[in-house]
NULUMLUM-863613 format. One record per residue: x, y, z of N, C-alpha, C in turn. Coordinates in steps of 0.2 Angstrom, whole numbers, padded with zeros to 4 digits, always signed. Example, Ala and Ser with C-alpha at 12.3 -4.5 7.8 and 13.67 -1.06 7.14 Angstrom:
+0066-0028+0039+0062-0022+0039+0066-0016+0039
+0064-0011+0035+0068-0005+0036+0064+0000+0039
% end
This chain:
+0266+0992+0750+0270+0996+0746+0273+1001+0749
+0277+1004+0747+0280+1009+0750+0276+1016+0745
+0273+1022+0748+0273+1026+0746+0275+1031+0749
+0279+1036+0742+0282+1042+0745+0277+1049+0742
+0276+1049+0736+0275+1055+0734+0267+1053+0729
+0263+1056+0731+0255+1056+0728+0254+1060+0723
+0250+1060+0716+0250+1064+0713+0240+1064+0713
+0239+1069+0712+0229+1070+0710+0229+1075+0704
+0224+1071+0702+0221+1077+0696+0213+1075+0694
+0209+1081+0691+0202+1080+0690+0203+1081+0684
+0197+1079+0679+0199+1079+0674+0191+1079+0670
+0191+1082+0661+0182+1081+0659+0175+1086+0663
+0172+1087+0660+0167+1090+0662+0166+1090+0672
+0166+1094+0676+0163+1096+0682+0157+1090+0683
+0158+1089+0692+0152+1086+0693+0152+1088+0701
+0146+1087+0704+0146+1091+0710+0151+1084+0717
+0156+1085+0717+0161+1078+0719+0169+1079+0719
+0170+1083+0713+0177+1083+0712+0181+1087+0719
+0178+1093+0720+0180+1096+0726+0182+1092+0731
+0175+1090+0736+0174+1087+0739+0180+1078+0740
+0179+1077+0733+0183+1071+0734+0193+1073+0733
+0192+1077+0730+0201+1079+0731+0202+1081+0738
+0197+1085+0743+0197+1085+0752+0199+1078+0754
+0195+1076+0752+0193+1067+0756+0200+1065+0754
+0204+1064+0747+0210+1060+0747+0214+1062+0752
+0214+1070+0752+0221+1075+0755+0220+1072+0762
+0215+1072+0766+0212+1071+0773+0213+1064+0775
+0212+1057+0770+0213+1054+0771+0222+1051+0773
+0226+1054+0768+0231+1051+0768+0234+1056+0774
+0233+1064+0775+0235+1066+0780+0235+1063+0788
+0227+1060+0787+0227+1054+0794+0230+1050+0797
+0231+1045+0790+0236+1039+0791+0242+1039+0790
+0245+1044+0784+0251+1044+0782+0252+1051+0781
+0254+1056+0786+0256+1062+0785+0262+1064+0782
+0266+1058+0782+0273+1060+0779+0273+1057+0771
+0267+1056+0768+0266+1056+0761+0266+1062+0758
+0272+1066+0752+0269+1068+0748+0264+1069+0744
+0260+1075+0744+0254+1074+0739+0255+1081+0734
+0256+1081+0728+0255+1087+0724+0248+1086+0720
+0246+1091+0716+0240+1092+0712+0242+1094+0706
+0240+1091+0699+0240+1094+0693+0236+1098+0692
+0239+1105+0688+0233+1108+0690+0230+1109+0682
+0224+1108+0682+0218+1106+0676+0221+1100+0671
+0221+1096+0675+0220+1088+0675+0227+1086+0669
+0224+1083+0665+0229+1080+0660+0233+1086+0656
+0230+1094+0657+0235+1099+0654+0240+1100+0658
+0238+1100+0665+0244+1102+0672+0251+1096+0668
+0247+1090+0669+0253+1084+0667+0259+1086+0662
+0253+1088+0656+0258+1086+0651+0263+1092+0651
+0262+1098+0653+0267+1105+0656+0271+1105+0660
+0269+1101+0667+0271+1099+0673+0271+1105+0677
+0262+1108+0678+0260+1113+0682+0257+1108+0687
+0260+1108+0694+0256+1109+0698+0257+1110+0705
+0254+1110+0710+0252+1113+0715+0256+1108+0720
+0259+1109+0727+0262+1106+0732+0259+1107+0736
+0255+1100+0740+0250+1102+0746+0254+1100+0752
+0255+1107+0755+0259+1107+0759+0254+1108+0767
+0257+1110+0773+0253+1109+0778+0246+1115+0780
+0247+1120+0775+0243+1126+0777+0236+1122+0771
+0238+1117+0766+0232+1116+0762+0230+1111+0767
+0235+1106+0768+0232+1100+0773+0225+1102+0779
+0228+1109+0781+0223+1111+0786+0216+1112+0783
+0216+1113+0777+0211+1118+0774+0206+1113+0771
+0208+1107+0771+0205+1101+0765+0198+1102+0767
+0197+1100+0773+0190+1100+0773+0186+1105+0772
+0188+1109+0769+0181+1116+0769+0181+1114+0761
+0184+1109+0756+0182+1108+0749+0176+1106+0749
+0173+1101+0755+0167+1098+0755+0162+1103+0754
+0164+1108+0753+0158+1113+0755+0156+1117+0747
+0159+1113+0745+0160+1120+0738+0160+1113+0731
+0156+1117+0726+0155+1112+0719+0163+1114+0716
+0162+1114+0709+0167+1115+0703+0174+1110+0706
+0181+1111+0704+0185+1108+0707+0193+1114+0708
+0194+1113+0713+0200+1119+0716+0207+1118+0713
+0207+1112+0709+0214+1112+0704+0214+1111+0700
+0206+1115+0697+0205+1115+0689+0204+1108+0685
+0201+1108+0678+0199+1103+0673+0201+1106+0667
+0201+1099+0662+0202+1101+0657+0199+1097+0652
+0196+1097+0644+0196+1093+0641+0201+1090+0636
+0206+1087+0638+0213+1084+0635+0212+1077+0635
+0213+1074+0628+0212+1067+0627+0220+1065+0626
+0223+1061+0628+0231+1060+0627+0232+1057+0621
+0228+1054+0618+0227+1049+0612+0227+1053+0606
+0224+1060+0606+0221+1063+0601+0227+1071+0601
+0234+1066+0598+0241+1071+0596+0237+1077+0592
+0236+1077+0588+0234+1082+0582+0232+1087+0587
+0227+1087+0592+0224+1091+0596+0229+1094+0599
+0233+1091+0603+0237+1094+0607+0242+1097+0606
+0246+1095+0600+0246+1099+0595+0247+1106+0594
+0241+1107+0591+0236+1112+0590+0238+1117+0598
+0235+1113+0601+0236+1119+0607+0242+1118+0612
+0249+1117+0609+0255+1120+0610+0259+1112+0616
+0254+1109+0619+0255+1104+0624+0260+1100+0622
+0259+1099+0616+0265+1093+0615+0268+1097+0608
+0273+1094+0608+0279+1096+0601+0276+1091+0594
+0277+1093+0589+0275+1089+0583+0278+1081+0583
+0277+1077+0583+0280+1071+0582+0280+1067+0589
+0280+1071+0594+0279+1069+0603+0273+1064+0604
+0275+1058+0607+0271+1054+0608+0265+1058+0616
+0262+1061+0616+0259+1063+0622+0258+1058+0628
+0257+1051+0627+0259+1047+0633+0264+1047+0636
+0269+1047+0631+0278+1046+0633+0277+1054+0638
+0276+1059+0633+0277+1065+0639+0275+1066+0644
+0267+1061+0645+0264+1064+0651+0267+1058+0655
+0271+1051+0655+0274+1047+0657+0281+1048+0661
+0285+1053+0656+0291+1055+0657+0291+1060+0665
+0282+1065+0662+0284+1070+0669+0282+1066+0675
+0278+1062+0674+0276+1059+0681+0280+1054+0682
+0285+1052+0679+0294+1049+0684+0300+1055+0684
+0298+1059+0682+0302+1066+0683+0299+1068+0690
+0292+1069+0691+0290+1071+0697+0291+1064+0704
+0293+1060+0702+0293+1054+0705+0286+1053+0710
+0280+1051+0706+0274+1050+0707+0275+1041+0709
+0273+1041+0715+0271+1033+0716+0264+1031+0716
+0260+1036+0716+0252+1033+0715+0251+1041+0712
+0244+1040+0707+0240+1042+0704+0234+1043+0705
+0231+1046+0709+0222+1048+0708+0220+1050+0706
+0215+1048+0700+0212+1052+0694+0204+1052+0695
+0202+1057+0696+0193+1059+0698+0191+1061+0691
+0187+1056+0687+0185+1058+0681+0182+1054+0679
+0180+1053+0672+0176+1047+0668+0181+1043+0667
+0176+1038+0661+0179+1032+0658+0187+1034+0655
+0185+1040+0652+0190+1042+0646+0198+1043+0651
+0196+1047+0657+0201+1049+0662+0203+1044+0665
+0200+1040+0666+0204+1032+0671+0207+1029+0668
+0204+1025+0662+0206+1024+0659+0214+1023+0651
+0214+1032+0653+0221+1034+0652+0226+1033+0656
+0225+1037+0664+0230+1032+0667+0229+1028+0668
+0226+1023+0666+0229+1015+0668+0235+1014+0660
+0232+1017+0655+0239+1017+0649+0243+1020+0651
+0244+1025+0655+0251+1029+0658+0254+1023+0662
+0250+1022+0666+0254+1015+0671+0257+1010+0668
+0253+1007+0661+0256+1003+0659+0264+1003+0655
+0263+1012+0654+0267+1013+0650+0273+1012+0654
+0274+1014+0659+0279+1016+0664+0281+1010+0666
+0278+1004+0667+0280+0997+0669+0282+0995+0663
+0282+0997+0658+0286+0994+0651+0291+0997+0652
+0292+1003+0655+0299+1005+0655+0302+1005+0662
+0301+1002+0665+0305+0999+0671+0301+1004+0678
+0295+1008+0677+0294+1014+0682+0285+1009+0685
+0286+1008+0691+0280+1006+0695+0277+1010+0698
+0270+1012+0694+0267+1017+0697+0259+1015+0699
+0256+1016+0703+0249+1012+0705+0245+1019+0702
+0237+1014+0698+0234+1022+0697+0228+1019+0701
+0224+1024+0706+0218+1023+0707+0212+1029+0707
+0208+1027+0702+0203+1033+0699+0197+1031+0705
+0195+1038+0704+0186+1038+0707+0183+1041+0701
+0175+1038+0701+0172+1039+0695+0168+1045+0696
+0168+1050+0691+0164+1056+0691+0160+1056+0684
+0154+1056+0687+0151+1058+0679+0142+1059+0682
+0141+1065+0680+0131+1066+0682+0128+1063+0679
+0130+1059+0673+0127+1055+0669+0125+1048+0672
+0129+1045+0676+0128+1038+0680+0130+1033+0674
+0134+1034+0670+0134+1029+0666+0141+1024+0663
+0144+1025+0669+0151+1020+0668+0150+1013+0670
+0152+1007+0665+0152+1002+0666+0157+1000+0671
+0157+0994+0675+0151+0992+0678+0149+0994+0685
+0148+1002+0686+0149+1005+0692+0143+1006+0693
+0140+1004+0701+0130+1006+0702+0130+1014+0700
+0133+1018+0704+0132+1022+0706+0139+1029+0706
+0141+1031+0701+0146+1037+0700+0146+1043+0704
+0152+1047+0706+0150+1051+0710+0146+1058+0707
+0143+1063+0714+0140+1069+0708+0134+1066+0705
+0132+1059+0703+0125+1060+0701+0121+1062+0703
+0120+1058+0710+0114+1061+0716+0113+1069+0715
+0119+1072+0718+0119+1078+0719+0114+1082+0711
+0118+1080+0706+0114+1083+0700+0108+1083+0698
+0107+1079+0703+0098+1073+0700+0095+1080+0704
+0098+1081+0711+0092+1085+0715+0093+1091+0713
+0099+1095+0710+0099+1102+0708+0097+1103+0704
+0095+1097+0696+0091+1098+0692+0084+1101+0693
+0081+1095+0698+0075+1098+0700+0075+1103+0704
+0079+1106+0707+0079+1113+0711+0079+1118+0706
+0080+1117+0700+0082+1121+0693+0075+1121+0690
+0070+1116+0691+0064+1115+0688+0059+1118+0691
+0061+1119+0699+0055+1122+0701+0055+1129+0702
+0062+1133+0699+0059+1139+0698+0058+1140+0691
+0060+1137+0684+0060+1138+0679+0053+1136+0678
+0049+1132+0680+0043+1130+0679+0039+1133+0680
+0038+1137+0686+0036+1143+0687+0034+1148+0682
+0037+1148+0676+0036+1152+0671+0031+1150+0665
+0028+1144+0668+0023+1142+0662+0019+1145+0664
+0015+1150+0668+0010+1156+0667+0011+1163+0664
+0016+1163+0661+0019+1170+0659+0018+1170+0652
+0015+1167+0649+0010+1168+0643+0006+1163+0642
+0002+1164+0637-0005+1157+0638-0001+1153+0633
-0003+1145+0632-0004+1140+0629+0006+1141+0627
+0009+1139+0636+0017+1139+0637+0020+1135+0636
+0025+1132+0632+0028+1127+0630+0037+1128+0635
+0037+1123+0639+0044+1123+0643+0047+1117+0641
+0054+1119+0639+0060+1112+0639+0062+1113+0645
+0065+1107+0650+0071+1106+0653+0076+1104+0652
+0081+1105+0648+0086+1100+0645+0090+1100+0649
+0093+1093+0651+0096+1091+0655+0103+1088+0654
+0108+1087+0657+0114+1084+0653+0112+1077+0652
+0116+1074+0648+0116+1068+0647+0116+1064+0641
+0122+1063+0638+0124+1062+0631+0121+1057+0628
+0123+1051+0633+0118+1045+0629+0116+1040+0634
+0116+1042+0640+0112+1041+0646+0106+1047+0649
+0100+1042+0649+0096+1047+0651+0093+1046+0660
+0100+1042+0663+0099+1041+0668+0096+1050+0673
+0100+1054+0672+0100+1061+0675+0093+1063+0675
+0091+1063+0668+0085+1067+0667+0078+1063+0670
+0078+1055+0670+0074+1053+0674+0075+1052+0681
+0080+1054+0684+0083+1055+0691+0079+1061+0692
+0081+1066+0690+0076+1072+0689+0071+1075+0691
+0069+1070+0685+0059+1071+0685+0056+1068+0691
+0059+1061+0693+0058+1059+0700+0059+1062+0705
+0063+1066+0707+0066+1072+0712+0059+1077+0711
+0060+1080+0705+0055+1086+0704+0047+1085+0708
+0046+1077+0704+0039+1073+0704+0037+1071+0713
+0042+1071+0715+0042+1070+0724+0040+1075+0728
+0044+1082+0725+0043+1088+0728+0037+1090+0727
+0033+1089+0722+0027+1093+0721+0018+1091+0724
+0019+1085+0728+0015+1084+0731+0015+1085+0740
+0022+1089+0742+0023+1092+0746+0022+1099+0747
+0022+1102+0743+0018+1108+0741+0012+1109+0744
+0008+1116+0746+0002+1116+0747+0001+1121+0740
-0007+1119+0735-0007+1122+0731-0016+1126+0734
-0018+1131+0728-0021+1134+0727-0028+1134+0721
-0031+1129+0721-0033+1128+0712-0039+1134+0710
-0041+1137+0716-0046+1142+0715-0043+1149+0710
-0034+1148+0715-0032+1155+0711-0029+1153+0703
-0029+1146+0702-0027+1144+0696-0018+1141+0698
-0017+1141+0703-0011+1136+0708-0012+1129+0706
-0012+1126+0701-0013+1118+0702-0007+1114+0700
-0006+1108+0706-0001+1103+0704-0001+1100+0697
-0009+1101+0695-0005+1099+0686-0002+1104+0682
-0003+1109+0682+0000+1113+0679+0008+1112+0680
+0010+1112+0685+0018+1112+0687+0020+1105+0687
+0016+1100+0685+0018+1093+0683+0023+1093+0677
+0026+1087+0678+0030+1086+0671+0025+1081+0666
+0025+1083+0660+0019+1082+0655+0022+1075+0650
+0030+1077+0651+0035+1073+0646+0041+1072+0647
+0046+1066+0645+0051+1064+0647+0054+1060+0642
+0057+1063+0640+0063+1059+0631+0069+1059+0634
+0071+1054+0634+0078+1051+0634+0082+1047+0628
+0089+1046+0628+0090+1043+0622+0091+1035+0621
+0088+1033+0627+0085+1026+0627+0080+1026+0625
+0076+1029+0625+0067+1028+0622+0067+1028+0614
+0061+1025+0612+0060+1025+0605+0053+1031+0608
+0052+1034+0600+0044+1039+0602+0043+1042+0597
+0036+1040+0596+0032+1044+0589+0033+1053+0590
+0035+1055+0587+0035+1062+0587+0028+1065+0588
+0026+1063+0581+0017+1065+0580+0012+1062+0585
+0012+1056+0589+0009+1054+0593+0010+1056+0598
+0016+1058+0602+0018+1062+0608+0017+1069+0606
+0016+1071+0601+0013+1080+0600+0004+1080+0599
+0001+1075+0598-0005+1074+0599-0009+1074+0607
-0003+1069+0611-0005+1069+0618-0005+1076+0619
+0000+1078+0620+0003+1084+0623-0002+1090+0621
-0004+1090+0612-0008+1093+0612-0015+1094+0618
-0019+1088+0619-0022+1088+0624-0022+1090+0631
-0016+1090+0634-0013+1093+0640-0013+1100+0640
-0011+1103+0632-0011+1112+0631-0018+1115+0631
-0022+1110+0629-0028+1110+0629-0033+1113+0634
-0031+1107+0639-0034+1107+0646-0031+1111+0651
-0024+1113+0650-0021+1116+0657-0018+1123+0656
-0017+1122+0646-0015+1131+0646-0007+1130+0645
-0004+1123+0646+0005+1123+0647+0006+1118+0646
+0011+1116+0644+0017+1110+0644+0024+1109+0646
+0026+1106+0650+0032+1105+0653+0034+1098+0650
+0040+1099+0647+0045+1093+0646+0053+1093+0649
+0053+1088+0651+0061+1085+0653+0064+1081+0648
+0070+1085+0645+0073+1083+0640+0080+1081+0640
+0082+1074+0638+0089+1072+0640+0092+1076+0633
+0098+1080+0634+0103+1083+0628+0103+1077+0622
+0105+1071+0625+0107+1067+0621+0100+1063+0616
+0095+1065+0618+0089+1061+0614+0088+1066+0608
+0087+1062+0603+0084+1064+0598+0092+1066+0592
+0098+1064+0596+0103+1068+0592+0105+1065+0585
+0104+1057+0585+0106+1056+0579+0100+1059+0571
+0095+1061+0573+0091+1065+0571+0094+1068+0569
+0095+1072+0572+0096+1080+0571+0103+1082+0570
+0108+1076+0569+0114+1077+0565+0114+1073+0557
+0108+1068+0556+0106+1066+0552+0104+1071+0547
+0102+1077+0550+0096+1082+0548+0101+1088+0544
+0106+1089+0549+0111+1093+0547+0115+1093+0543
+0117+1084+0543+0122+1081+0536+0119+1081+0530
+0110+1080+0529+0107+1081+0525+0108+1088+0521
+0107+1093+0525+0108+1099+0523+0114+1102+0520
+0121+1099+0521+0127+1098+0521+0130+1105+0524
+0127+1105+0531+0128+1108+0538+0134+1105+0542
+0140+1107+0544+0146+1104+0547+0142+1104+0553
+0145+1098+0557+0142+1096+0563+0150+1094+0569
+0150+1101+0571+0157+1100+0576+0157+1094+0580
+0162+1091+0583+0165+1088+0586+0169+1090+0592
+0169+1087+0598+0175+1089+0601+0182+1085+0600
+0186+1086+0606+0193+1081+0604+0191+1074+0606
+0186+1072+0608+0186+1065+0611+0181+1063+0604
+0177+1067+0601+0174+1065+0594+0167+1065+0595
+0166+1070+0601+0160+1069+0603+0155+1077+0598
+0150+1074+0599+0145+1080+0593+0145+1083+0599
+0148+1091+0597+0146+1096+0602+0138+1098+0604
+0134+1098+0608+0127+1096+0609+0126+1102+0610
+0131+1108+0612+0129+1117+0612+0129+1120+0605
+0131+1116+0601+0131+1118+0593+0125+1115+0588
+0122+1110+0591+0116+1108+0589+0110+1110+0591
+0110+1110+0600+0103+1113+0602+0101+1108+0600
+0102+1103+0605+0095+1097+0605+0087+1102+0607
+0088+1105+0613+0080+1108+0614+0078+1113+0612
+0082+1116+0606+0079+1121+0603+0074+1115+0596
+0077+1110+0595+0076+1106+0589+0070+1103+0591
+0069+1101+0599+0064+1098+0601+0058+1101+0602
+0060+1108+0604+0055+1115+0605+0050+1116+0599
+0055+1116+0593+0052+1120+0587+0049+1113+0582
+0051+1106+0585+0045+1101+0583+0037+1101+0583
+0038+1103+0592+0032+1103+0596+0028+1108+0595
+0032+1113+0595+0030+1120+0596+0022+1121+0590
+0024+1120+0585+0017+1120+0581+0010+1115+0582
+0013+1109+0582+0009+1104+0583+0006+1104+0590
+0008+1107+0594+0003+1107+0600+0001+1114+0601
+0001+1119+0596-0001+1125+0597+0000+1130+0602
+0008+1129+0602+0012+1133+0610+0012+1141+0606
+0009+1146+0609+0012+1152+0610+0018+1158+0610
+0020+1152+0616+0030+1154+0617+0029+1148+0622
+0037+1149+0619+0043+1142+0620+0048+1145+0622
+0050+1141+0629+0056+1142+0632+0060+1136+0635
+0065+1137+0631+0070+1129+0633+0077+1133+0637
+0076+1129+0643+0080+1130+0649+0087+1125+0651
+0093+1126+0651+0097+1121+0652+0097+1121+0656
+0099+1115+0664+0102+1113+0669+0108+1112+0670
+0112+1111+0664+0118+1108+0666+0122+1109+0670
+0124+1118+0669+0130+1121+0672+0127+1121+0681
+0121+1122+0679+0118+1123+0687+0119+1116+0692
+0117+1111+0688+0118+1104+0692+0125+1104+0692
+0129+1104+0691+0136+1100+0687+0141+1104+0693
+0140+1111+0694+0143+1115+0698+0142+1114+0705
+0138+1112+0707+0135+1111+0713+0139+1108+0720
+0139+1109+0725+0141+1107+0730+0139+1098+0732
+0143+1093+0736+0140+1087+0735+0135+1088+0741
+0130+1082+0737+0122+1083+0743+0127+1077+0750
+0123+1077+0756+0123+1070+0759+0126+1065+0758
+0119+1062+0750+0119+1057+0749+0128+1055+0745
+0130+1059+0741+0135+1060+0737+0141+1061+0743
+0142+1065+0748+0146+1065+0752+0148+1057+0757
+0142+1054+0758+0147+1049+0761+0148+1044+0755
+0145+1042+0749+0149+1041+0745+0155+1042+0742
+0156+1047+0742+0164+1049+0743+0168+1047+0749
+0164+1050+0753+0169+1047+0759+0173+1039+0759
+0168+1035+0757+0169+1026+0756+0173+1026+0752
+0172+1030+0746+0178+1027+0740+0186+1032+0740
+0185+1038+0744+0192+1041+0745+0195+1036+0749
+0193+1034+0757+0195+1030+0761+0198+1023+0757
+0192+1019+0753+0197+1013+0748+0201+1014+0743
+0201+1021+0741+0207+1024+0735+0212+1023+0740
+0212+1027+0745+0220+1026+0748+0221+1021+0751
+0218+1016+0754+0218+1010+0757+0222+1004+0750
+0219+1007+0745+0221+1002+0739+0228+1005+0735
+0230+1011+0735+0237+1015+0735+0241+1010+0741
+0239+1009+0747+0247+1005+0750+0245+0997+0749
+0241+0997+0746+0240+0988+0745+0242+0987+0736
+0244+0992+0733+0247+0991+0726+0242+0986+0722
+0237+0989+0723+0231+0988+0720+0229+0996+0716
+0228+0993+0708+0227+0998+0704+0219+0997+0702
+0216+1001+0699+0209+0998+0697+0203+1007+0698
+0197+1007+0698+0193+1011+0698+0190+1010+0706
+0187+1014+0709+0183+1013+0714+0176+1015+0711
+0170+1007+0714+0165+1007+0712+0162+1003+0717
+0155+1002+0715+0151+0995+0717+0149+0992+0712
+0154+0985+0711+0155+0982+0707+0145+0977+0704
+0143+0981+0699+0139+0979+0698+0138+0971+0693
+0144+0968+0693+0144+0962+0689+0147+0958+0697
+0148+0959+0701+0152+0957+0707+0148+0959+0713
+0142+0958+0713+0136+0958+0719+0139+0964+0720
+0139+0969+0718+0139+0974+0720+0145+0979+0726
+0149+0974+0728+0153+0976+0731+0155+0983+0729
+0159+0987+0734+0163+0993+0734+0170+0991+0732
+0172+0992+0727+0180+0986+0725+0182+0992+0720
+0189+0989+0721+0195+0992+0714+0192+0990+0706
+0190+0991+0704+0186+0987+0697+0192+0988+0693
+0195+0983+0689+0199+0981+0684+0198+0986+0679
+0203+0989+0676+0204+0995+0671+0202+0991+0665
+0204+0987+0663+0199+0985+0658+0192+0984+0656
+0189+0982+0663+0183+0982+0663+0178+0990+0664
+0182+0994+0664+0179+1000+0664+0177+1003+0656
+0171+1004+0653+0168+1007+0648+0164+1013+0650
+0163+1016+0644+0158+1023+0646+0152+1021+0643
+0145+1027+0643+0142+1025+0639+0136+1020+0642
+0135+1019+0647+0131+1012+0650+0123+1015+0649
+0119+1012+0646+0111+1016+0643+0107+1014+0649
+0104+1019+0653+0098+1019+0659+0094+1015+0656
+0093+1009+0660+0086+1004+0660+0080+1007+0661
+0078+1008+0656+0073+1009+0656+0065+1006+0659
+0066+1000+0658+0062+0995+0661+0063+0994+0668
+0066+1000+0673+0065+0998+0678+0060+1002+0681
+0057+0998+0688+0049+0999+0691+0048+1006+0692
+0054+1009+0695+0052+1016+0699+0051+1021+0689
+0053+1018+0685+0054+1023+0680+0049+1020+0676
+0046+1017+0674+0040+1015+0672+0033+1019+0674
+0036+1016+0680+0030+1020+0686+0030+1025+0685
+0035+1030+0684+0033+1036+0683+0030+1038+0678
+0033+1036+0671+0031+1037+0666+0023+1036+0665
+0021+1030+0669+0013+1029+0670+0010+1036+0672
+0013+1037+0678+0008+1042+0683+0009+1049+0676
+0010+1049+0672+0013+1057+0666+0008+1055+0662
+0006+1048+0660+0003+1047+0653+0007+1046+0648
+0013+1044+0647+0016+1042+0643+0018+1037+0641
+0018+1030+0638+0022+1026+0637+0029+1026+0636
+0031+1020+0638+0038+1018+0637+0040+1012+0633
+0044+1014+0626+0047+1011+0622+0055+1010+0622
+0056+1005+0623+0064+1005+0621+0068+1006+0615
+0072+1010+0613+0075+1013+0607+0078+1006+0604
+0078+1006+0598+0081+0999+0593+0088+0998+0597
+0092+1004+0597+0099+1001+0598+0100+1007+0604
+0103+1003+0610+0104+1009+0616+0112+1008+0616
+0115+1003+0614+0124+1001+0614+0127+1009+0610
+0127+1013+0614+0132+1017+0613+0138+1016+0614
% end
């Protein structure tokens, strides 16, 4: 396929891959086809709807490698859902009666885009596929090659999404400081709330990374500095069923013995119970343009802390969220290698006229390929029966039982 103009956009929440992926795509096109024009829509679909983009000129190409050293997104993100016309009208991004998909498609056609690279989650990438289909139906061929970005690592059927490894490492680093607070008061309860709306992978991986850090340290038990006090004493994920009273009884024993309790909590754990409790009280449950419950409004960490505090006799409670610390970090070495392999293949697919989302396909032998858009979905549940996770739970003395329904 002849490629004259390529467009990039990043969308959804941040992950430690966006900046590097943008840089990687620019570097690869410059390396093998410097004549191809590149533009980047500012703030994702927000910029696409408004025609707001930057042109990647020679100066930008020369400095693209610097993007690997930073987190965030240099071209900007936004939470814009093209199928939510009411929200887009309210925000002034489309006019009343306009079809947002049509507005975006017309802009792509006007801008002469042959290839659109979307770096985002399942919503971002499947929306881009809808745009390509709309254009095709209207006589305009455009290739869409997406890259899977989510720290939750929950895109079906992709084995490992970009940024997730780094986010887990950074959540562990965050905990290494926060858990130091456990001696700031007698009978201290610390809840480390980790991002993960439907999937507990990030919380589990962060806890694993943290517990791998613990034995690398030199302790001073005679001075009260013990690995047991710094350890993880409870992990709670959306995919797990747990008896609150039974867990409280177990953690009460930990509190009585050590004088503190440290919990790793996925922000999606217990959400159905919290929402049901709020709605029973007649309270409004706020949702975002995608229909997701606004987790910062219902505060799962505070809810769990409240439930446990009295039951385990905590005198002081601290709830700390590592989400923004983790998701805005620069990509680590593992993610940089994954980003490089995915961006190179994404550019290759563009020239071969192949659309899809780049990833290791779990349903086809974990081969790195452009996965067909109809097969892409979000909300992949974390498999809590994996040996590394069951071993982790056994080590901290917590039983593992799957929730009755993990189909999100």
